[in-house]
C-alpha positions in Angstrom: -0.2 -0.3 -0.1 1.1 3.4 -0.9 0.9 6.6 1.5 1.1 10.1 1.7 3.6 11.8 4.4 2.1 15.4 6.0 5.5 16.5 7.2 4.3 19.2 9.5 6.5 21.9 10.9 6.0 23.5 13.9 7.2 24.1 17.5 7.6 20.1 18.9 5.8 21.7 22.3 2.7 21.7 20.3 2.7 18.2 18.9 0.5 16.3 21.2 -2.5 19.1 20.6 -2.0 19.0 17.0 -2.0 14.9 17.0 -4.6 14.5 19.3 -7.0 17.3 17.0 -5.8 14.8 13.8 -6.5 11.6 15.2 -9.9 11.3 14.1 -8.9 11.8 10.8 -7.7 8.5 8.8 -4.2 8.6 9.2 -2.6 5.7 10.5 0.4 6.9 12.1 2.0 9.4 13.5 5.7 10.0 13.7 7.3 12.7 16.2 10.6 14.4 14.7 12.7 17.3 15.9 11.0 19.7 13.4 7.4 18.6 14.3 5.8 15.5 13.3 4.6 13.5 9.8 1.4 12.2 9.8 0.9 8.9 7.7 -2.5 9.1 5.3 -2.7 5.5 3.2 -3.3 6.4 -0.4 -6.9 6.2 -1.6 -8.4 8.1 1.2 -10.1 11.5 1.3 -6.6 14.0 0.8 -9.1 17.1 0.2 -10.8 16.7 3.5 -7.4 16.1 5.0 -5.7 19.0 3.3 -9.2 21.4 4.0 -8.9 20.4 8.0 -5.0 21.2 8.0 -5.6 24.2 6.9 -8.6 25.2 9.2 -6.0 24.3 12.0 -3.6 26.8 10.5 -5.9 29.3 11.4 -5.3 28.4 15.2 -2.0 26.7 15.2 1.4 28.3 13.5 2.2 25.0 11.3 3.4 24.6 7.9 2.5 21.1 5.6 4.2 19.4 3.0 2.8 15.9 1.3 5.2 13.5 -0.1 4.3 10.2 -1.6 5.5 7.2 -0.2 5.6 3.5 -1.9 4.7 1.1 -0.2 8.0 -1.2 -0.3 9.6 1.7 1.6 7.0 1.6 4.6 8.3 -1.3 6.5 12.0 0.5 7.0 9.9 3.4 7.8 8.2 1.2 10.7 11.3 -0.2 11.8 13.2 2.8 12.1 10.7 4.4 14.5 9.4 1.6 16.5 10.4 1.7 20.5 9.7 -1.0 22.9 6.6 -0.3 24.9 7.0 -1.1 28.6 4.2 -1.1 31.3 6.0 -1.3 34.6 7.1 -5.0 35.3 4.1 -6.4 34.2 4.3 -6.2 30.1 7.0 -5.3 27.8 6.1 -5.3 23.9 9.3 -5.6 21.7 10.2 -6.2 18.1 12.5 -8.9 17.2 15.2 -6.6 16.1 15.3 -5.5 20.0 17.2 -7.2 22.6 15.3 -8.8 25.0 13.7 -7.2 27.7 14.6 -8.0 31.8 12.5 -8.5 34.3 9.0 -8.4 32.5 6.0 -10.6 33.7 4.9 -10.9 30.2 7.1 -10.0 27.3 5.5 -9.8 23.7 7.5 -9.8 20.4 5.4 -7.9 17.8 6.8 -7.3 14.5 5.3 -3.9 13.4 5.8 -4.1 9.8 2.7 -1.9 8.3 0.1 -2.4 10.6 1.8 -0.6 14.1 3.0 2.8 14.5 4.1 5.0 17.4 1.1 7.1 17.6 -0.8 3.9 19.0 2.1 3.7 21.9 0.0 5.9 24.5 -3.5 3.9 23.7 -1.8 0.8 24.1 -0.2 1.4 27.0 -3.3 2.3 28.8 -5.3 -0.7 27.4 -2.6 -2.9 29.0 -2.6 -1.1 32.7 -6.3 -1.8 32.6 -6.1 -5.6 31.5 -3.7 -6.1 34.1 -6.8 -5.8 36.7 -9.0 -8.1 34.5 -9.5 -11.7 34.9 -9.1 -13.3 32.0 -8.5 -16.9 32.7 -11.2 -18.9 30.7 -12.4 -16.0 29.1 -13.8 -15.6 25.3 -12.2 -12.2 24.4 -12.5 -10.2 21.1 -10.1 -7.9 20.2 -11.7 -5.5 17.7 -9.5 -3.3 15.1 -6.7 -5.7 16.0 -3.6 -4.5 14.4 -0.6 -6.1 15.0 -2.5 -8.3 17.5 -0.8 -6.9 20.5 -3.7 -6.7 22.9 -5.3 -10.5 21.6 -2.1 -11.9 22.3 -1.5 -10.4 25.7 -5.2 -11.5 26.7 -4.3 -15.3 25.4 -1.0 -14.9 27.7 -3.4 -13.5 30.6 -5.3 -17.2 30.3 -8.4 -16.7 27.8 -10.1 -19.6 26.8 -10.5 -18.4 22.9 -9.7 -14.9 21.3 -11.1 -13.5 18.4 -9.1 -10.9 16.8 -10.7 -8.8 13.2 -9.4 -5.7 11.6 -10.6 -4.1 8.2 -7.0 -4.0 7.0 -5.4 -6.6 5.1 -1.9 -6.1 6.7 -3.5 -5.6 10.3 -4.7 -9.6 9.5 -1.9 -10.9 8.5 0.4 -9.2 11.1 -1.8 -10.8 13.6 -1.6 -14.3 12.0 2.2 -13.8 12.1 2.5 -12.2 15.7 0.5 -14.9 17.4 2.6 -17.4 15.6 6.1 -15.6 16.6 4.1 -15.5 20.3 3.5 -19.4 20.0 0.2 -18.4 20.9 -2.5 -21.0 19.2 -5.8 -19.7 20.4 -6.0 -16.4 18.5 -8.2 -16.6 15.8 -8.0 -13.4 13.1 -10.3 -12.4 10.7 -9.9 -9.8 7.9 -13.2 -7.8 7.6 -16.0 -5.8 9.9 -17.3 -6.4 13.3 -20.0 -8.3 11.3 -17.2 -10.8 10.4 -17.0 -12.1 13.4 -18.7 -15.5 14.3 -18.6 -15.4 17.9 -21.1 -13.8 20.3 -21.4 -13.8 23.9 -17.9 -12.2 24.9 -16.6 -12.0 28.0 -14.2 -9.0 27.5 -14.0 -7.2 24.3 -11.0 -4.9 23.9 -11.3 -2.0 21.2 -8.6 0.3 20.7 -9.4 2.0 17.4 -10.7 5.3 17.6 -13.6 7.4 18.5 -15.7 7.5 15.2 -15.7 4.0 15.0 -16.2 3.2 18.6 -19.1 5.5 18.7 -20.9 3.9 15.6 -20.0 0.5 16.9 -21.3 0.8 20.5 -24.9 -1.0 19.8 -23.6 -4.3 18.3 -20.8 -4.4 20.9 -23.1 -4.2 23.7 -25.1 -7.2 21.8 -21.8 -9.2 21.7 -21.0 -8.8 25.5 -22.4 -11.5 27.7 -24.4 -9.9 30.9 -21.5 -8.6 33.4 -19.1 -8.6 30.2 -16.6 -6.0 29.9 -15.6 -3.2 27.3 -12.6 -1.2 27.2 -12.1 1.2 24.2 -9.3 3.7 24.0 -8.2 6.1 20.8 -9.8 9.2 21.7 -8.5 12.2 23.4 -9.2 13.9 26.6 -11.7 16.8 24.9 -13.8 13.6 23.9 -14.3 12.5 27.3 -17.8 13.6 28.2 -19.0 12.5 24.5 -17.7 9.0 25.3 -18.9 8.7 28.7 -22.7 10.1 27.5 -22.7 8.0 24.8 -21.4 4.4 26.8 -23.9 5.2 29.5 -26.3 5.7 26.7 -26.0 2.5 25.5 -26.2 0.7 28.9 -22.5 0.5 29.9 -21.3 1.7 33.3 -17.9 3.0 33.2 -15.8 1.5 35.6 -12.4 3.5 35.3 -10.5 5.6 32.9 -6.9 6.0 32.2 -5.1 9.0 30.8 -1.5 9.1 29.4 -0.9 12.3 28.2 -4.0 13.4 25.9 -5.1 10.1 25.3 -7.8 8.2 27.0 -8.7 5.0 27.7 -12.2 3.7 29.5 -13.1 0.1 31.2 -16.7 -0.5 30.8 -19.1 -3.4 32.2 -22.7 -4.5 30.7 -25.2 -4.8 33.9 -28.0 -5.3 31.6 
């Protein structure tokens, strides 16, 4: 897949807020650099809409941007040069196979990022993993919705889940999840390429949805139906400005919020289905 790289030149102090404001657009990832950050847009998305929003943001923030075409065959090199291990206390460490083994971790996962992972996902992944540390997965049926590299699905399996289904609309994510499950010796993760309705399972004990605000909001009703009574839904991929909207939407759907985690400007919430 080819990409368009938008190079945003700005004071790096503005990176966090600008990335947060752009996170609802169809960028795959964000890469922070000394002069600001780069945003990567898969070819085929609406560039006009993206550039109109960038122009609108320029009225509020001081930055410039340039667009460069990135051929698909160069993409893996970009991931590898910018992917860093994710360390969640002593509970879980996530590294690629080109990193040195991590020491003193309760769980170490080897996740080769390829095209299905970006450094912009680290904060949301971190928060969801923190929440997972306090969930009882033993014997649970789990769904990883928007699985990306499969990291959450694989960790759920390591934590004792009886079965894990993982689905992603991107073919690269599906393939990466299958490959990473094999690398980590996980046998009970079943991956699907498609949308939520392509998942054959139902009555899940835990659903993990680390995607973005719009996808989560559009999917709340079917996700609620897929949960068992007293089942847990963990959502992430949205920013602090969306907190009230997400809280109201989750509660309107019949979910009770049990926990909210914040890392920088990103949020994750654990909810339960009581009805």
